C-alpha positions as CSV (number, residue, x, y, z in Angstrom):
1,M,169.1,123.9,11.0
2,A,172.5,125.5,11.5
3,R,175.5,123.3,11.7
4,Q,179.0,123.9,13.4
5,W,182.1,122.9,11.8
6,S,184.6,122.9,14.7
7,E,188.1,122.1,15.5
8,G,189.6,123.3,12.2
9,H,191.1,126.5,13.8
10,S,192.3,127.7,17.0
11,T,191.9,131.4,16.0
12,S,189.2,133.5,14.5
13,V,188.3,132.5,10.9
14,L,188.8,135.4,8.5
15,C,187.9,134.0,5.0
16,V,186.3,131.0,3.2
17,G,186.5,129.6,-0.3
18,A,184.7,126.8,-2.1
19,S,186.1,124.8,-5.1
20,S,184.2,124.0,-8.2
21,G,186.2,120.9,-8.9
22,P,185.2,117.2,-8.7
23,E,186.1,117.1,-5.2
24,D,184.2,120.1,-4.1
25,L,186.5,121.1,-1.2
26,I,186.2,124.0,1.1
27,A,189.1,126.1,2.4
28,S,189.2,128.5,5.4
29,G,191.9,130.9,6.5
30,A,192.3,132.2,10.0
31,E,194.5,134.5,12.1
32,G,198.0,133.3,12.7
33,G,198.4,131.7,9.3
34,Q,196.1,128.8,9.7
35,I,194.6,127.2,6.6
36,T,192.1,124.2,6.9
37,I,190.6,122.1,4.1
38,W,187.2,120.6,4.7
39,G,185.1,117.8,3.1
40,Q,181.5,118.7,2.2
41,D,180.2,117.2,5.4
42,G,182.5,119.3,7.5
43,T,185.3,116.8,8.1
44,I,188.8,117.9,8.2
45,A,190.8,116.9,5.2
46,G,193.9,118.9,6.0
47,R,195.5,121.7,7.8
48,I,198.7,123.8,7.5
49,T,200.2,127.0,9.1
50,V,202.0,129.2,6.7
51,P,205.5,130.4,7.7
52,G,205.6,133.8,9.5
53,E,202.0,133.1,10.7
54,G,200.5,136.2,9.1
55,D,196.8,136.4,9.0
56,I,195.1,134.6,6.1
57,T,193.0,137.3,4.5
58,S,191.8,135.6,1.3
59,V,191.7,132.0,-0.1
60,V,190.5,131.2,-3.6
61,F,190.5,127.8,-5.6
62,S,191.6,127.9,-9.2
63,P,188.7,127.2,-11.6
64,A,190.9,125.6,-14.0
65,A,193.1,123.3,-11.8
66,S,191.4,121.6,-8.8
67,N,195.0,121.1,-7.2
68,Q,195.5,124.8,-6.9
69,L,194.5,126.9,-3.9
70,F,195.8,130.5,-3.6
71,A,196.0,132.1,-0.1
72,S,197.2,135.6,0.8
73,H,199.0,136.5,4.0
74,G,200.9,139.7,4.5
75,D,202.2,140.8,1.1
76,T,202.7,137.2,0.0
77,V,200.4,134.8,-2.0
78,S,201.1,131.1,-1.4
79,V,200.1,128.5,-3.8
80,L,199.0,125.3,-2.2
81,D,197.9,121.7,-3.2
82,P,194.8,121.1,-1.0
83,R,195.4,117.3,-1.3
84,N,198.9,117.6,0.1
85,L,199.3,120.5,2.6
86,K,202.8,119.7,4.0
87,S,204.2,122.9,2.5
88,S,203.4,125.4,-0.1
89,V,204.0,124.6,-3.7
90,E,205.1,128.1,-4.5
91,D,205.3,131.4,-2.9
92,F,204.7,134.9,-4.6
93,R,206.5,137.1,-2.2
94,E,206.0,140.9,-2.6
95,A,202.8,140.0,-4.7
96,G,201.2,143.1,-3.0
97,E,202.8,146.3,-2.2
98,E,201.5,146.1,1.2
99,E,199.3,143.7,3.2
100,I,196.9,141.9,0.7
101,N,193.1,142.0,1.5
102,S,191.5,140.1,-1.5
103,L,192.3,137.8,-4.2
104,A,190.4,137.0,-7.5
105,L,190.9,134.6,-10.3
106,N,189.6,134.9,-13.8
107,E,187.4,132.2,-15.3
108,T,190.5,130.4,-17.0
109,G,192.7,130.7,-14.0
110,S,195.3,132.6,-16.0
111,A,195.2,135.8,-14.0
112,L,195.3,136.5,-10.3
113,A,194.3,139.9,-9.1
114,V,195.7,141.1,-5.8
115,A,194.1,144.1,-3.8
116,D,196.2,145.6,-0.9
117,D,196.4,148.3,1.7
118,S,198.3,150.7,-0.6
119,G,195.2,151.0,-2.8
120,A,197.0,149.3,-5.7
121,V,195.6,146.3,-7.7
122,R,198.2,144.0,-9.0
123,V,197.5,141.4,-11.7
124,L,199.7,138.3,-11.8
125,E,200.2,135.8,-14.5
126,I,199.3,132.2,-13.6
127,P,201.4,130.2,-13.7
128,G,204.6,131.8,-12.5
129,G,203.2,134.8,-10.5
130,K,204.8,137.5,-12.6
131,V,203.2,140.9,-12.2
132,C,201.8,141.9,-15.6
133,R,199.8,145.0,-14.6
134,T,199.6,147.4,-11.7
135,L,196.5,149.5,-11.4
136,R,196.7,152.6,-9.2
137,R,193.7,154.9,-8.7
138,H,192.3,154.1,-5.2
139,T,193.3,156.8,-2.7
140,N,192.8,154.5,0.4
141,I,192.8,150.7,1.0
142,C,191.6,148.5,-1.8
143,S,189.5,146.1,0.0
144,S,188.1,143.8,-2.5
145,V,188.4,142.8,-6.3
146,A,186.5,140.6,-8.7
147,F,186.7,139.7,-12.3
148,R,183.6,140.0,-14.5
149,P,182.4,136.5,-15.8
150,H,182.6,136.0,-19.6
151,R,185.0,139.1,-19.7
152,P,188.5,137.9,-18.5
153,N,190.1,141.3,-19.1
154,N,187.5,143.3,-17.0
155,L,188.0,143.8,-13.3
156,V,186.1,145.4,-10.6
157,S,187.8,147.0,-7.6
158,V,186.5,148.8,-4.5
159,G,188.0,150.5,-1.5
160,L,187.8,152.4,1.7
161,D,188.0,155.6,-0.5
162,M,184.2,154.8,-1.4
163,Q,185.2,154.2,-5.0
164,V,184.0,151.6,-7.3
165,M,186.2,151.2,-10.5
166,L,185.7,149.0,-13.6
167,W,189.0,148.3,-15.3
168,N,190.1,146.8,-18.8
169,L,193.4,145.1,-18.1
170,Q,194.7,146.5,-21.4
171,K,194.6,149.9,-20.0
172,T,196.1,151.5,-16.9
173,R,193.2,153.7,-16.0
174,P,189.5,152.7,-15.2
175,L,186.8,152.6,-17.7
176,W,184.6,154.5,-15.0
177,T,184.6,155.3,-11.4
178,L,181.6,155.8,-9.2
179,N,181.9,157.6,-5.8
180,L,179.2,155.8,-3.6
181,Q,179.0,158.9,-1.4
182,D,178.0,161.1,-4.3
183,A,175.6,158.4,-5.5
184,A,174.1,158.2,-2.0
185,E,173.6,161.9,-1.8
186,D,172.0,162.0,-5.3
187,D,169.5,159.4,-4.2
188,E,167.0,161.2,-1.9
189,G,165.6,157.8,-0.6
190,L,168.9,156.9,0.8
191,H,168.8,159.9,3.2
192,Q,166.2,158.0,5.4
193,Q,168.4,156.1,7.9
194,P,166.9,152.8,9.2
195,A,165.9,153.1,12.8
196,G,168.9,152.6,15.2
197,Q,171.5,153.1,12.4
198,L,174.3,155.5,12.9
199,F,175.5,157.5,9.9
200,N,178.7,156.0,8.3
201,P,180.2,156.8,5.0
202,P,179.9,154.1,2.4
203,L,183.5,152.6,2.7
204,V,183.3,149.6,0.5
205,H,184.3,146.3,2.1
206,C,183.3,143.7,-0.5
207,V,182.3,143.5,-4.2
208,T,180.5,140.6,-6.0
209,V,179.6,140.1,-9.7
210,A,176.6,138.1,-10.9
211,S,177.2,135.1,-13.3
212,C,175.9,137.3,-16.2
213,G,178.7,139.7,-15.6
214,N,176.6,142.7,-15.8
215,V,175.4,143.3,-12.2
216,L,177.6,144.2,-9.3
217,G,176.8,144.3,-5.6
218,C,179.0,146.1,-3.0
219,A,178.7,145.7,0.7
220,S,179.5,149.1,2.5
221,E,179.9,150.6,5.9
222,D,176.7,152.6,5.6
223,G,174.7,149.2,6.0
224,R,173.8,149.2,2.4
225,V,174.4,146.9,-0.5
226,H,174.9,149.2,-3.5
227,V,173.8,147.6,-6.8
228,M,175.0,148.5,-10.3
229,R,174.2,147.4,-13.8
230,I,176.8,147.6,-16.6
231,G,175.4,148.0,-20.1
232,S,176.7,147.7,-23.6
233,G,180.2,149.0,-24.2
234,S,181.0,148.4,-20.4
235,K,179.2,151.6,-19.4
236,L,177.8,152.1,-16.0
237,E,173.9,152.0,-16.9
238,Q,172.3,152.3,-13.5
239,Q,172.8,152.2,-9.8
240,G,170.9,151.9,-6.6
241,A,171.0,150.3,-3.2
242,L,169.4,148.0,-0.7
243,K,169.1,149.0,3.0
244,A,170.4,145.7,4.0
245,H,172.0,146.1,7.6
246,S,171.5,148.3,10.6
247,Q,175.4,148.3,10.9
248,G,178.2,148.2,8.4
249,A,177.6,145.5,5.7
250,S,180.9,143.4,5.4
251,Q,180.0,140.8,2.9
252,A,177.9,140.5,-0.3
253,H,178.0,137.4,-2.6
254,F,175.8,136.5,-5.6
255,V,174.6,132.9,-5.4
256,G,174.8,131.0,-8.7
257,F,173.0,127.8,-7.9
258,L,169.4,129.0,-7.0
259,S,166.5,129.7,-9.4
260,H,168.2,132.6,-11.1
261,P,171.6,134.4,-10.9
262,Y,170.3,137.4,-8.9
263,W,169.9,136.0,-5.5
264,L,172.3,137.8,-3.2
265,V,173.5,136.8,0.3
266,T,174.7,139.6,2.5
267,G,176.3,139.7,6.2
268,G,177.2,142.6,8.5
269,N,178.3,143.9,11.7
270,D,174.8,143.7,13.1
271,S,175.1,139.9,13.1
272,H,172.5,139.3,10.5
273,V,172.8,137.1,7.3
274,A,170.1,137.9,4.7
275,L,169.2,136.4,1.4
276,W,167.9,138.8,-1.2
277,D,166.0,138.1,-4.5
278,L,167.0,140.9,-6.8
279,G,165.4,139.5,-9.9
280,K,162.9,142.2,-9.9
281,H,165.1,145.0,-8.5
282,P,164.8,148.2,-10.6
283,V,168.6,148.2,-11.3
284,V,168.7,144.7,-12.3
285,S,165.4,144.7,-14.2
286,P,164.6,148.2,-15.2
287,E,161.4,147.2,-17.0
288,G,160.0,145.4,-14.0
289,K,160.4,142.1,-15.6
290,P,162.0,139.4,-13.5
291,Q,165.5,138.6,-14.8
292,G,166.5,135.0,-15.3
293,A,162.8,133.9,-15.4
294,A,161.5,132.3,-18.6
295,P,159.2,134.8,-20.4
296,Q,155.5,134.2,-20.2
297,H,153.8,134.1,-23.6
298,R,150.2,134.0,-24.3
299,K,148.8,131.3,-26.6
300,R,148.1,133.0,-29.9
301,K,145.3,131.9,-32.1
302,S,146.2,130.8,-35.7
303,K,146.2,133.3,-38.4
304,S,143.2,131.9,-40.1
305,K,141.1,132.5,-37.0
306,R,142.5,135.9,-36.3
307,K,141.4,136.9,-39.8
308,E,137.9,135.6,-39.2
309,Q,137.6,137.4,-35.8
310,T,138.9,140.9,-36.6
311,P,137.7,143.0,-33.7
312,N,135.4,145.9,-34.0
313,K,135.9,149.2,-32.2
314,E,134.1,148.2,-29.0
315,Q,136.2,144.9,-28.9
316,T,139.4,146.8,-29.6
317,A,138.6,149.3,-26.7
318,Q,137.9,146.3,-24.4
319,L,141.1,144.5,-25.4
320,E,143.1,147.9,-24.7
321,K,141.4,148.1,-21.3
322,E,142.4,144.6,-20.4
323,A,146.0,145.2,-21.5
324,E,146.2,148.2,-19.2
325,E,144.7,146.3,-16.2
326,E,147.5,143.6,-17.0
327,E,150.3,146.2,-16.9
328,D,148.9,147.5,-13.6
329,T,148.9,144.1,-12.1
330,A,152.3,143.4,-13.3
331,A,153.5,146.8,-11.8
332,E,151.9,145.7,-8.5
333,K,153.8,142.4,-8.6
334,V,157.2,144.4,-9.2
335,T,156.7,146.6,-6.3
336,D,156.5,143.7,-3.8
337,K,157.5,145.1,-0.4
338,P,161.3,145.4,0.0
339,G,163.2,143.0,2.3
340,P,165.1,139.9,2.3
341,K,163.4,136.6,1.6
342,L,165.5,135.0,4.4
343,S,166.9,136.7,7.4
344,I,169.1,134.8,10.0
345,K,170.2,136.3,13.4
346,H,173.6,135.0,13.7
347,S,175.6,134.9,16.9
348,D,178.4,137.3,15.9
349,K,179.7,139.9,13.5
350,V,180.2,138.4,10.0
351,N,183.8,138.2,8.8
352,W,183.1,136.2,5.5
353,L,180.2,134.5,3.7
354,C,180.7,131.7,1.2
355,P,177.8,130.3,-0.8
356,A,178.2,126.5,-1.7
357,V,176.1,123.3,-2.4
358,L,177.1,120.8,0.3
359,K,175.9,117.3,-0.2
360,G,173.4,118.5,-2.6
361,V,172.0,121.1,-0.3
362,P,172.2,124.9,-1.1
363,S,174.0,126.5,1.7
364,V,176.0,129.5,3.0
365,M,178.9,129.2,5.3
366,V,179.5,132.0,7.7
367,A,182.8,133.0,9.4
368,D,182.7,135.2,12.4
369,Q,184.9,136.2,15.4
370,S,185.0,132.5,16.5
371,C,187.3,129.8,15.4
372,S,184.4,127.7,13.9
373,L,182.4,127.8,10.7
374,T,178.6,127.9,10.8
375,V,176.5,126.4,7.8
376,Y,173.0,127.6,7.2
377,P,170.9,125.7,4.5
378,L,169.1,127.7,1.8
379,S,167.2,124.6,0.7
380,Q,163.7,126.5,1.2
381,M,164.7,128.9,-1.6
């Protein structure tokens, strides 16, 4: 059953982040500069309001230092110690050229990416906050940014210009760019709008990267989650989409703690939260084999027995027939009817989703227009 975490904020919660350290704390940011630190059971461990009271648009814990929390407000990034919230440890002023929308840290915690309203992505050295790279290709607001796991110099950015870009931080131009409007027009299946859905362009609000580093998900204003697979040489290998929401999709996050790395949780303006299994999605698994699952091997007979039982023509034909039937059955399994494995009718539009294991229970935390957090268990998955 859903649980409410209340009294942490007096304004609408805009973002949530979970630490991966020994304390496993949760941070939430809200309008008016409010930041709250929570324990795993929903108890409040600390609160602070940043100077200037600008809206907190993104919060991320350092994967390398449990005492570092980064929070964006206006064009500033504040570095906080979640165990001591009397004041910020450090402030990176003008970290963004304009208001910051999204923060992302690489796996070593040595680089912080900042996406802002100007469309620029700045990369800051940590510690210190020195700007070491500015990436300018988006022609509208850059809404979200994410590093690729296992590739600390690769960065994905998305924006309200409907562009998805993959960057190598050693260069100032993207390795590739995908225009989602063109991609949607090229896919005839995407012309069929779900019942009751108005046509909206695929302005991209959120990007997520699976733990393998090769599969991307982008939540967009057309209600879809666009899925991409990166191949060898960091080339875009394949792309497709889920018809995920009847209104704009605002959030998409891969869940790294379920049975395989291709579970995806999404949220949208239709007030729905959905959990998807992309292990068999044709973009993730082009051959139709579930990704992340252990391969199934038949027991093979010993070489000596195989020599004794060399099949004749009739037996060979029968074996080939059985193999074809097996392939047909596998194809039927792959084409399972589409749809989420779990669909939750939430009470309000979704501002942010944060998957986390809370007290041993796989969960997703939902921030909406209210001043509370809602926690849904995913334990049945």
